[in-house]
C-alpha positions in Angstrom: 0.1 0.1 -0.3 1.4 3.3 -1.0 2.1 6.2 1.2 -0.5 8.8 1.6 1.8 12.2 1.2 0.5 15.3 2.9 -0.6 18.5 1.0 2.6 19.8 2.0 4.6 16.8 0.6 2.7 16.6 -2.8 3.5 20.1 -3.4 7.3 20.4 -2.5 9.5 21.8 -4.9 12.7 21.6 -3.0 14.4 25.0 -3.7 12.8 25.3 -6.7 9.9 27.4 -5.5 11.6 30.7 -6.0 13.7 32.3 -8.8 17.4 32.7 -8.0 17.0 36.7 -8.5 14.1 36.7 -6.0 16.0 34.8 -3.5 18.7 37.1 -4.1 16.6 40.1 -3.6 15.3 38.9 -0.4 18.9 38.2 0.8 20.3 41.4 -0.1 17.1 43.1 1.4 18.1 41.6 4.7 21.5 42.6 4.9 22.8 38.7 3.3 22.5 38.0 7.2 19.9 36.0 9.0 17.0 38.0 10.5 16.8 35.9 13.8 20.4 35.7 15.0 22.0 38.2 12.9 24.8 35.9 11.4 25.8 37.2 8.1 27.9 35.4 5.4 31.2 36.8 6.4 30.2 35.1 10.0 30.1 32.0 7.8 26.1 31.5 7.9 24.7 29.7 4.8 21.5 31.4 4.1 18.0 30.0 3.4 14.8 31.6 3.5 12.0 31.3 6.1 8.4 31.6 6.4 7.2 34.0 9.0 3.9 32.2 8.7 5.1 28.8 8.4 4.3 26.9 5.1 2.6 24.3 6.8 0.5 26.6 8.6 -0.7 28.1 5.4 1.9 31.0 5.1 2.5 31.8 1.4 5.8 32.7 -0.8 5.0 36.5 -1.1 8.1 38.5 0.1 6.1 39.7 3.0 5.8 36.1 4.4 9.9 35.5 3.7 12.8 36.3 5.8 16.6 35.5 5.2 17.5 33.0 7.8 20.7 30.8 8.4 20.3 27.4 7.8 20.8 26.8 11.9 17.7 28.9 12.6 15.6 27.8 9.8 16.1 24.0 10.9 15.7 24.9 14.7 12.2 26.9 14.3 10.4 24.1 12.9 6.5 25.3 13.4 7.2 27.3 16.4 5.6 31.1 16.1 7.6 34.0 15.6 7.1 35.3 19.3 8.2 31.6 20.4 11.3 31.2 18.4 12.1 34.9 19.3 12.4 33.8 22.6 14.6 30.9 21.7 16.6 33.0 19.8 17.3 35.8 22.5 18.1 33.0 25.0 20.5 31.4 22.5 22.5 34.3 21.6 22.6 35.4 25.5 24.0 38.7 24.8 21.4 41.2 25.9 19.2 40.9 23.2 15.4 40.3 24.2 12.6 38.5 22.0 11.0 41.7 21.4 14.1 43.0 19.4 14.1 39.8 17.4 10.5 40.2 16.7 11.3 44.0 15.7 13.9 42.5 13.4 11.3 40.2 11.6 8.7 43.1 11.3 11.0 45.4 10.1 12.6 43.2 7.5 9.1 42.1 5.8 8.3 46.0 5.0 11.5 46.6 3.5 11.1 46.9 -0.4 12.8 44.1 -2.4 15.7 45.1 -4.6 14.9 43.1 -7.6 16.8 45.3 -10.4 19.9 45.1 -8.2 19.8 41.4 -7.6 19.0 41.0 -11.4 22.0 43.2 -12.1 24.2 41.4 -9.8 23.3 38.0 -11.4 24.0 39.3 -14.8 27.2 40.7 -13.5 28.4 37.1 -11.5 26.4 34.7 -13.2 25.2 32.6 -10.3 23.5 33.2 -7.1 25.9 31.7 -5.1 28.7 33.8 -6.8 26.6 36.7 -6.2 26.3 36.1 -2.7 29.9 35.4 -2.2 31.1 38.4 -4.1 33.1 36.9 -6.9 32.8 36.9 -10.3 31.8 33.4 -12.1 
C-alpha cells in the first residue's frame, strides 16, 4: 500500500519554488544575514529563506512572508511561532538581546522593499546566485 502524502509533501518543490533573482533580492533586502540571529555570510552562515507564517500553517511565498535565515535557525525553528522562536533565539544569543528586538527585526525586514533590479544586475555580472552572494565573478 502506497504511503499517503500530506498536502505539503505533494506540493514540495525543494529549492525550485523561487527564482534565483528573487531569492538574491530577499537576501539583499535583509543584508545577507539571518534576520533571527544576525549571522551573516561573512560569519560563515549558510543562507536560506524562512516563512514568517510557516508554510505548514498556510503561509505563502510572497515577499512579506519570507525572511533571510541561516540554515541553523531555519532547521531549529520548526513550526514555532515568531514570538516563541524569538524567545529561543534571544536565550541562545545570550548577549542582552530580548525577544521583542528579534520580533522587531522580523517585522522590519518584511516591510522593506525587495531590490529585484539590483539582484538582476548582480546576477548578470556574477553569473550565479552563489557567486553573487559570495561576491565573486563566475
